[in-house]
C-alpha positions as CSV (number, residue, x, y, z in Angstrom):
1,M,0.2,-0.2,0.0
2,S,1.3,3.4,-0.8
3,K,2.1,5.8,2.1
4,L,1.4,9.2,2.0
5,K,4.1,12.1,3.5
6,V,3.4,15.1,4.4
7,T,4.3,18.2,6.5
8,T,1.0,19.9,6.1
9,I,-2.5,19.6,4.9
10,S,-4.9,22.9,4.8
11,D,-8.2,22.5,4.3
12,P,-8.8,25.5,2.3
13,D,-12.7,26.1,3.9
14,N,-11.8,25.4,7.6
15,D,-14.6,22.9,7.6
16,N,-12.8,19.6,7.8
17,T,-15.2,17.9,5.4
18,A,-13.1,19.0,2.2
19,I,-10.6,15.8,2.8
20,S,-11.6,12.5,3.0
21,V,-10.5,8.8,3.2
22,D,-12.7,6.7,1.7
23,S,-13.5,2.8,2.5
24,S,-10.3,1.5,0.0
25,G,-7.9,4.3,2.0
26,N,-7.9,6.8,-1.2
27,L,-7.6,10.1,-0.1
28,T,-9.9,12.8,-2.1
29,V,-8.8,16.3,-2.2
30,P,-10.1,19.1,-3.1
31,Q,-9.2,21.1,-6.3
32,N,-7.9,24.1,-4.3
33,L,-5.5,22.2,-1.7
34,T,-2.4,23.6,-0.6
35,V,0.0,21.1,0.8
36,S,3.4,22.2,2.4
37,G,6.0,19.8,2.2
38,T,6.9,16.5,-0.1
39,L,4.9,13.8,-1.0
40,S,6.5,10.5,-1.2
41,G,5.5,7.2,-1.8
42,D,7.1,3.1,-0.5
43,G,7.8,2.1,-3.8
44,S,4.5,2.1,-5.4
45,A,2.4,4.3,-6.7
46,L,-0.1,6.7,-5.0
47,T,-3.4,6.6,-6.2
48,G,-6.9,8.0,-5.0
49,I,-5.8,11.9,-5.4
50,S,-8.6,13.9,-7.2
51,G,-8.2,17.5,-7.9
52,G,-6.8,19.1,-11.6
53,I,-8.3,18.8,-14.7
54,S,-10.3,16.1,-15.4
55,E,-12.1,16.3,-18.7
56,A,-11.0,17.9,-22.0
57,D,-12.2,17.0,-25.1
58,Q,-12.8,18.6,-28.8
59,W,-14.7,18.4,-32.2
60,R,-15.8,19.2,-35.2
61,L,-17.7,20.2,-38.0
62,T,-17.1,17.5,-41.0
63,A,-18.7,19.4,-43.9
64,N,-19.1,22.9,-45.4
65,F,-23.0,24.2,-45.0
66,Q,-24.4,27.2,-46.2
67,G,-26.9,30.3,-44.5
68,S,-27.9,30.5,-41.3
69,S,-28.3,27.3,-38.5
70,V,-28.0,25.4,-35.9
71,I,-25.4,23.3,-35.9
72,T,-27.3,19.5,-36.1
73,T,-25.2,17.5,-38.3
74,N,-22.0,16.3,-39.6
75,L,-20.4,16.4,-35.9
76,E,-17.6,14.4,-34.7
77,R,-14.8,14.2,-32.1
78,V,-11.4,14.8,-33.4
79,D,-9.7,12.2,-34.7
80,N,-6.4,13.6,-35.8
81,S,-2.9,11.5,-35.4
82,G,-1.6,13.0,-31.5
83,F,-4.9,13.7,-31.3
84,G,-6.3,12.7,-27.2
85,Y,-9.3,13.5,-24.9
86,L,-9.0,13.7,-21.3
87,G,-11.7,11.9,-19.1
88,T,-14.9,10.5,-20.5
89,G,-15.1,12.9,-23.3
90,M,-18.5,14.9,-24.7
91,T,-21.4,13.4,-26.5
92,Q,-23.7,14.6,-28.8
93,S,-27.2,14.1,-30.5
94,S,-28.5,15.8,-33.2
95,G,-25.8,18.9,-32.4
96,V,-27.3,18.9,-28.8
97,F,-24.0,18.6,-26.5
98,T,-24.4,16.3,-23.1
99,F,-21.4,16.5,-20.6
100,P,-20.0,13.6,-18.6
101,S,-20.3,15.0,-15.3
102,T,-21.2,18.2,-13.5
103,G,-18.7,21.4,-12.6
104,Y,-17.5,24.7,-14.8
105,W,-16.7,23.9,-18.2
106,L,-15.0,26.3,-20.2
107,I,-16.7,26.0,-23.8
108,R,-15.0,27.4,-27.2
109,A,-16.5,27.9,-30.4
110,D,-14.1,28.4,-33.5
111,A,-15.6,29.1,-37.0
112,M,-14.2,29.7,-40.5
113,F,-15.8,31.2,-43.4
114,R,-15.7,31.8,-46.7
115,F,-17.8,33.6,-49.6
116,T,-16.8,34.1,-53.6
117,S,-17.6,38.3,-53.3
118,G,-17.7,41.1,-50.7
119,S,-17.1,40.9,-46.7
120,P,-20.5,40.1,-45.0
121,Y,-21.2,39.6,-41.3
122,N,-20.6,36.7,-39.6
123,V,-21.3,35.2,-36.0
124,I,-20.9,31.7,-34.1
125,Y,-23.2,31.7,-31.2
126,I,-23.0,29.3,-28.0
127,E,-25.9,28.2,-26.5
128,T,-26.6,27.0,-23.8
129,N,-29.9,24.8,-22.0
130,T,-30.9,24.2,-18.5
131,T,-33.7,22.4,-19.3
132,G,-33.3,18.9,-20.5
133,G,-32.1,20.2,-23.9
134,G,-35.4,19.7,-26.2
135,A,-36.3,22.5,-28.9
136,S,-37.1,25.9,-26.4
137,G,-34.8,27.3,-23.3
138,W,-32.0,27.6,-25.5
139,T,-29.9,30.9,-24.4
140,S,-27.3,32.7,-26.7
141,Q,-24.2,33.0,-24.0
142,T,-21.8,34.5,-26.7
143,E,-21.9,36.3,-30.6
144,S,-18.6,35.9,-32.0
145,N,-18.5,37.9,-35.6
146,T,-16.1,38.9,-38.1
147,L,-15.7,40.4,-41.3
148,M,-14.6,38.5,-44.3
149,T,-10.9,39.2,-46.0
150,S,-9.8,38.5,-49.6
151,D,-7.0,36.1,-50.3
152,S,-6.2,37.7,-53.1
153,G,-8.2,35.0,-55.3
154,A,-12.0,34.4,-55.4
155,N,-12.3,34.0,-52.7
156,F,-13.2,35.8,-49.1
157,Y,-12.4,34.2,-45.3
158,G,-13.2,35.1,-42.2
159,S,-12.8,33.3,-38.8
160,S,-15.1,33.4,-35.2
161,D,-14.6,32.4,-32.2
162,G,-16.1,33.1,-28.2
163,E,-15.4,31.1,-25.0
164,F,-18.1,30.6,-22.2
165,I,-17.8,29.1,-18.4
166,F,-21.0,26.9,-18.0
167,D,-21.7,26.3,-14.3
168,V,-23.2,22.4,-14.9
169,T,-25.0,21.2,-11.6
170,D,-26.8,18.7,-13.6
171,T,-25.9,16.8,-16.5
172,S,-29.5,15.6,-17.2
173,T,-30.3,19.1,-18.1
174,H,-28.1,21.3,-18.9
175,K,-26.8,21.1,-22.6
176,A,-24.9,23.2,-25.0
177,R,-25.0,23.5,-29.1
178,F,-23.6,25.6,-31.5
179,Q,-25.4,27.8,-33.7
180,I,-24.0,30.4,-36.9
181,G,-25.8,33.2,-38.3
182,V,-24.7,34.9,-41.7
183,E,-25.5,38.3,-43.7
184,N,-25.8,36.3,-47.1
185,S,-27.1,33.2,-47.5
186,S,-24.5,32.0,-49.9
187,V,-21.8,32.2,-47.1
188,Y,-20.4,28.9,-46.3
189,T,-19.7,27.8,-42.8
190,M,-15.9,25.9,-43.5
191,G,-15.9,22.0,-42.5
192,S,-13.5,19.3,-43.1
193,S,-13.1,15.5,-41.9
194,T,-9.5,16.0,-41.6
195,L,-8.3,19.5,-41.3
196,S,-10.6,21.2,-37.9
197,K,-11.8,24.8,-39.3
198,T,-15.0,24.8,-37.5
199,Y,-14.6,23.1,-34.4
200,F,-15.4,23.2,-30.0
201,T,-13.5,22.3,-26.7
202,F,-15.0,21.5,-23.6
203,I,-13.1,21.9,-20.8
204,K,-13.7,20.8,-17.1
205,L,-12.4,23.6,-15.2
206,G,-13.4,22.2,-11.7
207,D,-16.0,20.9,-9.7
208,T,-19.3,22.6,-8.8
């Protein structure tokens, strides 16, 4: 059995409940635990210590589409060589993303746009729902816009990105999705199954 040896363990809430040991001898500590001294073992790995980032995942749009729309199809977890997600990972159904655990989640959305002339206004929205993720109850939390610039050829490109910290207190009710709004219905939102162009990042920052 591993041994945990420290000089001082402080309870940040001073309530004597933030640090616990379960029946198997695993130590659970809060994310903001302060430890003074040295952690040492008896030759075997220390186990049962929780804290830090436990979930990180990334998804992307796999095909282009035109016009304004909630993104509901052509979504996949990034699968490029070298990619890895941390923890259980997100799941999605018809563009509605479900979180694997409660907590404070950083949601980031990045969108790439292409058009053949002019510089229309384009935006990506991060939307959240706390009533189960049905047709109603959605709130736009960010509105990230861009104007497009020419590539010295026939195309104009632009990109938008936004971030929101979502307090997920119930995984069955708290959901997220993404919506595109374009000034000109002929604008393409760019997707690819080999290179992330429009993509979404989820990182659990800590427990709620």
